[in-house]
C-alpha positions as CSV (number, residue, x, y, z in Angstrom):
1,M,78.2,70.8,94.5
2,K,77.2,74.7,93.7
3,T,80.7,76.7,93.5
4,V,81.3,80.4,93.4
5,G,84.7,82.0,92.7
6,I,86.4,85.0,93.8
7,V,89.5,87.2,93.1
8,V,91.4,88.3,95.8
9,E,94.7,89.7,97.1
10,Y,94.1,89.6,101.0
11,N,96.5,92.2,101.6
12,P,95.8,91.2,104.3
13,L,92.7,89.6,104.9
14,H,90.0,92.1,106.9
15,N,86.7,92.5,107.8
16,G,85.4,93.9,104.6
17,H,86.8,90.3,103.1
18,V,84.8,87.9,105.3
19,L,81.8,90.3,104.6
20,H,82.4,89.7,100.8
21,Y,82.8,85.8,101.4
22,R,79.8,85.6,103.5
23,K,78.1,88.1,101.0
24,S,79.1,85.6,98.0
25,K,77.8,82.7,99.1
26,E,74.4,84.0,100.2
27,V,73.9,85.8,96.8
28,S,75.3,82.8,94.6
29,G,73.4,80.3,97.0
30,A,77.1,78.3,96.6
31,D,78.0,75.0,98.7
32,A,81.8,75.9,97.7
33,V,83.9,78.8,97.4
34,V,87.1,78.9,95.1
35,A,89.5,81.8,95.7
36,V,92.3,83.2,92.9
37,M,94.7,84.8,94.8
38,S,97.7,87.4,93.7
39,G,100.7,85.7,94.8
40,P,103.8,87.8,96.2
41,F,103.3,90.9,94.0
42,L,100.0,92.4,93.6
43,Q,98.3,94.6,90.8
44,R,99.1,97.7,91.8
45,G,102.8,96.9,91.8
46,E,103.1,96.8,95.2
47,P,104.8,93.3,97.3
48,A,102.2,91.7,99.6
49,I,102.4,92.5,103.4
50,A,102.6,88.5,104.2
51,S,103.2,85.8,101.7
52,K,101.1,84.2,99.5
53,R,101.3,80.6,102.2
54,A,100.0,83.3,104.7
55,R,97.6,85.1,102.9
56,A,96.1,81.4,101.6
57,E,96.0,80.3,105.2
58,M,94.1,83.4,106.3
59,A,91.6,82.6,103.3
60,L,91.7,78.7,104.5
61,A,91.0,79.7,108.0
62,M,88.2,81.9,106.4
63,G,86.1,79.3,104.9
64,V,87.6,79.6,101.4
65,D,87.8,75.8,99.9
66,L,89.8,76.1,97.2
67,C,92.7,78.6,97.0
68,L,94.5,79.1,93.6
69,E,97.6,81.1,92.4
70,L,97.3,84.0,89.7
71,P,100.5,83.9,88.3
72,V,102.5,86.7,88.4
73,T,102.5,87.3,84.7
74,Y,99.0,88.5,85.2
75,A,98.8,89.6,88.7
76,V,101.0,92.4,88.6
77,Q,98.8,94.1,85.2
78,P,96.2,96.5,84.8
79,A,93.0,95.4,85.1
80,E,92.6,94.1,81.8
81,W,94.9,91.3,81.9
82,F,94.5,90.9,86.0
83,A,91.1,90.4,85.3
84,F,91.4,88.1,82.5
85,G,93.8,85.8,83.9
86,A,91.6,85.4,87.0
87,V,88.8,84.8,85.3
88,A,90.6,81.9,82.7
89,I,91.9,80.3,85.8
90,L,87.9,80.0,87.1
91,E,86.8,78.7,83.7
92,A,89.3,76.4,83.3
93,T,88.8,74.4,86.4
94,G,85.8,73.3,85.1
95,V,83.7,73.1,88.8
96,V,83.1,77.4,89.2
97,D,79.4,77.9,88.8
98,C,79.0,81.6,89.3
99,L,81.9,85.1,89.9
100,S,81.2,87.4,92.8
101,F,82.8,90.4,92.8
102,G,82.8,93.8,94.7
103,S,82.1,96.9,93.3
104,E,80.9,100.4,94.1
105,S,77.7,100.5,92.6
106,G,76.7,96.9,93.7
107,T,74.9,96.1,90.3
108,L,75.3,94.9,87.1
109,E,73.1,97.0,85.6
110,Q,75.5,99.2,83.9
111,I,78.6,97.8,83.2
112,L,77.0,94.2,82.2
113,P,75.4,95.1,79.0
114,L,79.0,97.7,78.5
115,S,81.2,94.4,78.8
116,R,79.5,92.6,76.0
117,S,80.2,95.9,73.8
118,L,83.5,96.2,74.7
119,A,84.5,92.5,74.8
120,N,85.7,92.4,71.4
121,E,88.3,95.0,71.7
122,S,88.0,97.2,68.3
123,G,90.4,99.8,66.9
124,E,88.4,102.4,67.5
125,L,88.1,102.1,71.2
126,R,92.0,101.7,70.8
127,A,92.0,104.9,69.3
128,E,89.6,106.8,71.3
129,I,92.0,105.8,74.8
130,E,94.5,107.2,72.5
131,K,93.3,110.3,72.0
132,R,93.0,111.2,75.4
133,L,95.9,109.9,76.4
134,R,96.9,112.7,74.3
135,E,94.9,115.2,76.1
136,G,96.4,114.4,79.8
137,M,94.7,111.3,81.1
138,N,95.9,108.6,82.8
139,F,95.1,105.2,81.3
140,P,92.0,104.4,83.5
141,S,90.4,107.5,83.2
142,A,91.3,107.3,79.2
143,Y,89.6,104.1,79.7
144,G,86.4,105.3,81.1
145,A,86.0,107.8,78.9
146,A,86.8,105.9,75.9
147,A,83.9,103.4,77.0
148,A,81.4,105.7,77.9
149,A,81.7,107.4,74.6
150,L,81.5,104.0,72.6
151,F,78.8,103.0,74.0
152,G,76.1,105.6,72.9
153,E,75.5,107.7,75.3
154,S,75.3,111.4,75.4
155,G,74.9,114.0,77.9
156,P,74.6,113.5,81.7
157,A,73.9,109.3,80.8
158,A,77.8,109.2,79.4
159,A,79.3,111.8,82.1
160,E,77.4,109.3,85.1
161,L,78.8,106.5,83.3
162,Q,82.3,107.7,82.7
163,E,82.2,108.4,86.5
164,L,80.9,104.8,87.2
165,L,84.1,103.4,85.4
166,T,86.6,105.9,87.4
167,Q,85.9,103.9,90.4
168,P,88.1,101.1,90.9
169,N,85.9,98.4,91.8
170,N,83.5,99.0,89.2
171,S,86.3,99.3,86.4
172,L,88.0,95.8,87.7
173,G,84.9,94.6,87.9
174,L,83.9,95.5,83.9
175,H,87.1,93.5,83.5
176,Y,85.7,90.3,85.0
177,L,82.7,90.6,82.7
178,I,84.8,91.3,79.6
179,A,87.0,88.4,80.4
180,L,83.6,86.2,80.9
181,Q,82.3,87.1,77.4
182,R,85.8,86.8,75.4
183,L,86.1,83.5,77.4
184,G,82.4,82.7,75.9
185,S,82.0,81.0,79.6
186,R,78.8,80.2,81.3
187,I,79.5,81.1,85.0
188,M,77.3,83.8,86.1
189,P,78.5,86.8,87.5
190,Y,77.1,88.8,90.5
191,T,78.2,92.0,92.9
192,I,78.5,92.8,95.9
193,P,78.6,96.4,96.5
194,R,81.3,97.6,99.1
195,V,80.3,99.1,102.5
196,S,82.3,101.9,104.8
197,A,85.6,101.7,103.6
198,Q,86.7,102.5,99.8
199,Y,89.5,101.1,97.9
200,H,92.1,103.3,98.7
201,D,90.9,104.7,101.8
202,P,94.3,105.7,103.7
203,L,92.5,106.3,107.4
204,P,89.8,103.5,108.8
205,G,86.3,104.7,109.4
206,T,84.4,104.5,112.1
207,S,83.0,100.9,111.7
208,S,84.8,97.9,111.8
209,I,85.5,97.6,108.0
210,A,88.8,99.5,106.7
211,S,90.6,99.2,103.5
212,A,93.4,96.9,103.1
213,T,95.4,100.7,102.0
214,A,94.3,101.7,105.4
215,I,95.2,98.5,107.3
216,R,98.7,98.5,106.0
217,N,99.5,102.0,106.8
218,M,98.3,101.2,110.5
219,I,100.7,98.2,110.6
220,L,103.8,99.4,109.6
221,S,103.2,103.1,111.8
222,Q,101.8,102.0,114.2
223,G,102.1,98.2,114.6
224,L,99.8,95.6,114.4
225,E,97.6,96.0,117.3
226,A,96.1,98.8,116.2
227,A,94.6,96.7,113.2
228,R,93.5,94.6,115.3
229,P,89.8,96.0,115.3
230,Y,89.6,95.9,111.5
231,M,90.7,92.3,110.9
232,P,89.3,88.6,112.2
233,E,91.4,86.9,115.2
234,F,92.8,84.5,112.8
235,T,94.2,87.5,110.3
236,H,96.2,89.1,113.0
237,D,97.5,85.7,114.8
238,I,98.8,84.3,111.3
239,M,100.3,88.4,111.1
240,E,101.5,88.3,114.7
241,R,103.4,84.7,113.9
242,E,105.0,86.0,110.6
243,I,106.0,89.3,112.0
244,Q,107.7,87.4,115.2
245,S,109.4,84.8,112.4
246,G,111.0,87.6,110.6
247,L,108.5,87.3,107.5
248,A,106.7,90.1,107.7
249,P,105.5,92.9,107.2
250,V,106.7,93.2,103.3
251,H,106.9,96.5,101.9
252,W,108.5,98.5,98.7
253,E,111.4,100.1,100.4
254,Q,112.8,96.5,101.1
255,F,113.6,96.1,97.3
256,R,115.4,99.1,97.2
257,Q,118.5,97.7,96.3
258,P,117.7,95.3,93.6
259,L,115.6,97.6,92.1
260,F,118.0,100.7,92.2
261,Q,120.9,98.1,90.9
262,A,118.5,97.2,87.9
263,L,117.7,100.9,86.7
264,L,121.5,102.0,87.8
265,T,123.0,99.0,85.4
266,H,120.3,99.3,82.3
267,T,121.1,101.5,79.5
268,P,118.0,103.8,78.4
269,D,117.5,101.5,75.8
270,Q,117.6,98.3,77.6
271,L,114.9,100.0,80.6
272,E,112.3,100.6,77.0
273,S,112.3,96.9,76.4
274,F,110.6,96.3,79.7
275,L,106.9,96.2,80.3
276,E,105.7,99.2,81.0
277,V,108.3,101.5,80.0
278,T,106.4,104.1,77.8
279,E,107.1,106.9,75.9
280,G,110.7,107.9,76.9
281,L,109.8,106.9,81.0
282,E,112.9,105.3,80.2
283,H,115.0,108.8,80.5
284,R,112.5,110.4,82.9
285,V,113.7,107.2,85.3
286,Q,117.8,108.1,84.9
287,R,116.5,111.8,85.2
288,S,114.8,111.4,88.7
289,L,117.6,109.2,89.7
290,S,120.4,111.3,89.6
291,Q,117.9,114.3,91.1
292,L,116.9,112.2,94.4
293,E,117.7,114.0,97.7
294,Q,117.2,110.4,99.3
295,P,117.8,107.0,97.6
296,T,114.5,105.2,98.1
297,V,111.4,103.9,96.3
298,D,109.1,106.0,97.3
299,A,111.1,109.4,96.8
300,L,111.8,107.9,93.2
301,L,107.9,107.1,92.7
302,E,107.4,110.7,93.7
303,A,109.8,112.0,91.2
304,L,108.1,109.9,88.9
305,K,104.4,110.9,89.3
306,T,102.3,113.1,87.1
307,K,98.7,113.5,86.1
308,R,99.6,111.1,83.3
309,Y,101.3,108.5,85.0
310,T,100.1,107.5,88.4
311,R,101.9,105.7,91.3
312,T,100.2,102.4,90.6
313,K,101.1,102.0,86.7
314,L,104.6,103.7,87.9
315,Q,105.1,100.6,90.9
316,R,103.8,98.6,88.3
317,M,106.8,99.9,85.2
318,L,109.5,99.2,88.3
319,L,108.2,95.9,89.5
320,H,108.7,94.3,85.5
321,I,112.2,96.2,85.9
322,M,113.1,94.3,89.0
323,L,111.8,91.4,88.1
324,N,113.1,91.2,84.3
325,H,109.8,91.5,83.0
326,D,109.9,92.4,79.2
327,K,107.6,93.3,76.5
328,A,108.9,90.7,73.8
329,S,107.7,87.5,76.3
330,M,104.7,89.0,77.7
331,N,102.7,91.6,75.0
332,R,99.4,91.4,74.3
333,E,99.3,88.1,72.1
334,E,101.1,86.2,74.7
335,L,98.5,87.1,77.6
336,A,96.0,86.6,75.4
337,K,96.6,82.8,75.3
338,G,95.9,82.6,79.2
339,P,97.2,80.9,82.2
340,G,99.4,77.9,81.2
341,Y,98.4,75.9,84.6
342,I,96.0,75.9,87.7
343,R,98.5,76.2,90.6
344,V,97.1,75.3,94.3
345,L,97.7,76.6,97.5
346,G,95.7,75.4,99.7
347,F,92.2,73.1,100.0
348,S,89.9,72.0,102.8
349,E,87.8,68.9,102.6
350,T,85.7,70.4,100.6
351,G,88.5,71.8,98.7
352,R,90.0,68.3,98.0
353,T,86.7,66.9,96.6
354,L,86.7,69.9,94.2
355,L,90.1,68.7,92.8
356,K,89.3,65.1,92.7
357,Q,86.4,66.6,89.9
358,M,89.0,68.7,88.6
359,K,91.0,65.8,87.2
360,R,88.0,65.3,85.3
361,S,86.7,68.8,84.1
362,A,90.1,71.3,83.8
363,S,91.1,72.1,81.1
364,L,94.5,73.1,82.4
365,P,97.1,71.5,84.3
366,V,96.5,71.2,88.1
367,I,99.9,71.1,89.9
368,H,100.6,71.0,93.3
369,Q,104.7,70.7,93.0
370,P,106.4,73.3,90.3
371,A,108.9,70.2,89.4
372,R,106.0,68.4,87.7
373,L,105.9,71.5,84.9
374,E,107.9,73.7,82.4
375,H,106.4,76.4,81.5
376,P,108.0,80.3,80.7
377,Q,104.8,81.7,83.2
378,L,106.0,79.2,86.3
379,E,109.4,80.6,86.2
380,R,108.2,83.8,86.6
381,D,106.1,82.6,89.4
382,L,109.4,80.6,91.0
383,A,111.8,83.8,90.4
384,A,109.0,86.2,91.7
385,A,108.8,84.1,95.2
386,A,112.7,83.7,95.4
387,V,112.7,87.9,95.1
388,Y,110.0,88.3,97.4
389,A,112.0,86.0,100.0
390,N,114.8,88.1,99.9
391,G,113.1,90.9,100.9
392,Q,111.4,90.3,103.8
393,P,113.0,91.5,107.0
394,R,115.2,88.5,108.0
395,P,115.2,86.7,104.8
396,Q,115.8,82.8,105.2
397,I,117.7,80.6,102.4
398,R,114.9,78.0,102.8
399,N,112.5,80.3,101.9
400,Y,113.8,81.4,98.5
401,Y,112.9,77.9,97.6
402,S,109.9,77.1,99.5
403,D,107.8,76.7,96.5
404,Y,109.7,73.4,95.9
405,L,109.9,72.6,99.5
406,L,106.2,73.2,100.8
407,P,103.3,71.6,99.8
408,P,99.6,73.1,100.0
409,L,98.1,74.3,102.9
410,T,95.6,71.5,104.2
411,P,93.4,71.9,107.3
């Protein structure tokens, strides 16, 4: 049985995701699909609009056969470590033959050879990145410019490659390919071109495909029915149930109190110990807090944002502070060790067959219930799930412990 892996957030699952799912099976010729999905908090440093369980249910309804959780240790990270964690899980299953991801370019022609050049990150690359950061670039732009420069291109070719790498899905795709190289993986990569809406588009287009950002904006400002044309019916039904149950929609402002408490009760030296608090940001945070007109997360992010510090980087920083993610335990050396387990969120009948195969092929423990394993990454997952449940519109005590109480989803 040929199996394709995909890396997803489904925040929420929409028509563009359905197209990617179908095209992934088509181009790879796969019989089964394994999805590695972020849990309650996402790569851009945001809470998911619906719980990981609801989003895993959407994935299974679409046709995904096995849905696995990307630990929060990797889910809330820049592209390099987000990609590495996800690809490492797919590799560790021992059953995934290929990887499919979306990109603006729709081709591997430029980024595949680049990934081979960048797989062994050199001191020279870090120096080139740092040089551009000092010039005022944000990290994604600095990385793209440094990679283009070191790839040996010059003139228009370098500019073209740099422009290509500023597009978020191309950049993330490059890091998937770098992860495959670093892991020595035999997984075959494919890329599917994005159509209609782009990653950050805040408004829907004229087709039935809108970005997840636009769909979330519609749900939060106009209600679920406004977003209905852009999502499959099963997503609408699951979201409707979650909203009626007081479990969704979830957004940053619902975490204002625990976040502000963490910011107000830590000294600058203590804040500096958290992940992504860099270059004196601990002082900028405290100055910005004292100057706010309204104590909202959005107001704080606007006060903190500069050309150098993107909203995404700042959101991740605030999330790491709120979740108590410190630099000492989540440094590059620790992250390079990879995920410590494979966490099952849900599976189909075909997925059940894959899980049986994984008893022989998996290189990491496969867990259905967290009580069966002790691991610092898992402890962070459990804490993140509880914090997320506390931020739902109508918090329910049992949801704080749902990771312990609920088995993986099945048909």
